[in-house]
C-alpha positions as CSV (number, residue, x, y, z in Angstrom):
1,M,-66.3,-12.2,3.5
2,H,-67.9,-10.9,6.7
3,L,-65.9,-9.5,9.6
4,T,-67.5,-12.0,11.9
5,E,-66.5,-15.0,9.8
6,P,-64.9,-17.6,12.1
7,S,-61.2,-18.2,12.0
8,D,-59.9,-21.5,10.8
9,G,-56.5,-20.9,12.2
10,T,-54.5,-21.0,9.0
11,P,-51.9,-18.5,8.0
12,E,-54.1,-17.4,5.2
13,D,-56.9,-16.7,7.6
14,A,-54.6,-14.8,9.9
15,A,-53.5,-12.7,6.9
16,R,-57.1,-12.0,5.9
17,A,-57.9,-11.0,9.4
18,E,-55.0,-8.6,9.5
19,Q,-56.0,-7.1,6.2
20,R,-59.6,-6.5,7.5
21,H,-58.2,-4.9,10.6
22,R,-56.0,-2.6,8.5
23,A,-59.0,-1.7,6.3
24,L,-61.1,-0.8,9.3
25,D,-58.2,1.3,10.7
26,E,-57.9,3.0,7.3
27,D,-61.7,3.7,7.2
28,H,-61.3,5.5,10.6
29,K,-58.4,7.5,9.2
30,V,-60.4,8.5,6.2
31,C,-63.4,9.5,8.3
32,D,-61.1,11.5,10.7
33,A,-59.5,13.2,7.7
34,V,-62.8,14.1,6.1
35,A,-64.2,15.4,9.5
36,S,-61.2,17.6,10.0
37,L,-61.5,19.5,6.7
38,P,-62.8,23.0,7.0
39,A,-65.6,24.4,4.9
40,G,-64.9,25.2,1.2
41,D,-64.8,29.0,1.8
42,T,-62.1,28.5,4.5
43,I,-60.0,26.3,2.1
44,H,-60.4,29.1,-0.5
45,A,-59.2,31.7,1.9
46,W,-56.1,29.7,2.8
47,V,-55.4,29.1,-0.9
48,T,-55.5,32.9,-1.4
49,R,-53.2,33.4,1.6
50,F,-50.7,30.8,0.4
51,A,-50.8,32.2,-3.2
52,L,-49.9,35.6,-1.8
53,L,-47.1,34.1,0.3
54,A,-45.8,32.1,-2.6
55,D,-44.5,35.2,-4.5
56,P,-40.9,36.0,-3.5
57,T,-41.5,39.8,-3.6
58,R,-44.6,39.7,-1.5
59,L,-43.1,37.2,1.0
60,T,-39.9,39.4,1.3
61,L,-42.1,42.4,2.0
62,L,-44.2,40.5,4.6
63,L,-41.0,39.3,6.3
64,C,-39.6,42.8,6.4
65,I,-42.8,44.2,7.8
66,H,-42.9,41.3,10.3
67,T,-39.4,42.3,11.6
68,A,-39.8,46.1,11.4
69,G,-43.4,46.3,12.8
70,E,-44.6,49.5,11.1
71,I,-42.6,50.8,8.1
72,C,-43.1,53.3,5.3
73,V,-42.9,52.3,1.6
74,S,-39.6,53.9,0.9
75,D,-37.9,52.3,3.9
76,L,-39.5,49.0,3.0
77,A,-38.3,49.2,-0.6
78,V,-34.8,49.7,0.6
79,A,-35.0,46.9,3.1
80,A,-36.4,44.5,0.5
81,G,-34.0,45.7,-2.3
82,L,-36.9,46.7,-4.5
83,K,-38.0,49.8,-6.4
84,D,-40.7,52.0,-4.7
85,T,-43.2,51.3,-7.5
86,T,-42.7,47.5,-7.2
87,T,-43.1,47.7,-3.5
88,S,-46.2,49.9,-3.8
89,Q,-47.8,47.5,-6.2
90,A,-47.2,44.5,-4.0
91,L,-48.4,46.3,-0.9
92,R,-51.6,47.3,-2.7
93,L,-52.4,43.6,-3.4
94,L,-51.5,42.6,0.2
95,R,-53.7,45.4,1.5
96,A,-56.6,44.5,-0.7
97,Q,-56.4,40.9,0.6
98,G,-56.2,42.1,4.3
99,L,-52.7,40.9,5.0
100,V,-51.4,44.4,5.7
101,A,-53.0,47.6,7.0
102,T,-51.9,51.2,6.8
103,Q,-51.5,54.1,9.2
104,R,-51.1,57.6,7.9
105,A,-49.1,60.3,9.7
106,G,-49.3,63.4,7.4
107,R,-47.8,62.3,4.1
108,V,-46.1,59.2,5.4
109,V,-48.0,55.9,5.2
110,R,-46.7,53.1,7.3
111,Y,-47.6,49.4,6.7
112,R,-48.1,46.8,9.4
113,L,-49.2,43.2,9.4
114,A,-53.0,42.9,9.7
115,D,-53.6,39.2,9.5
116,E,-52.8,37.6,12.8
117,T,-52.7,34.1,11.3
118,V,-50.1,35.1,8.7
119,H,-48.3,37.0,11.4
120,A,-48.0,33.8,13.5
121,L,-47.0,31.8,10.4
122,L,-44.3,34.3,9.6
123,H,-43.1,34.2,13.2
124,E,-42.8,30.5,13.1
125,V,-40.9,30.3,9.8
126,A,-38.8,33.5,9.9
127,D,-35.9,31.9,11.8
128,Q,-36.2,28.4,10.3
129,P,-33.8,27.2,7.7
130,A,-35.5,26.2,4.4
131,T,-35.6,22.4,4.0
132,L,-37.3,20.4,1.4
């Protein structure tokens, strides 16, 4: 059936015309959705970020750092209710992925958020109640 097929005025014809209209509208939605997708490497980077955020220990540490600003490992471990070794391991992974950075002052190493996008995301969700 062509889109320019003349209408015969029947209810069936009106239903077919409405169906064609919806199909065209859906085609535009599909095209818009495809056009809005970022490149594959950008998607992969977000998958990595979300995987890091999906771990309760790492998310807790990131939220503590977000609130504290800069904080040393031992203070961060206390704040998060974790062992120093667990905290250090998680921070090592977060640092390797660029989500946190360090600043050394003598023997004390302080951690801070380094990824501005994750910082903004944490800022948005930190005070929100969890709803599913």
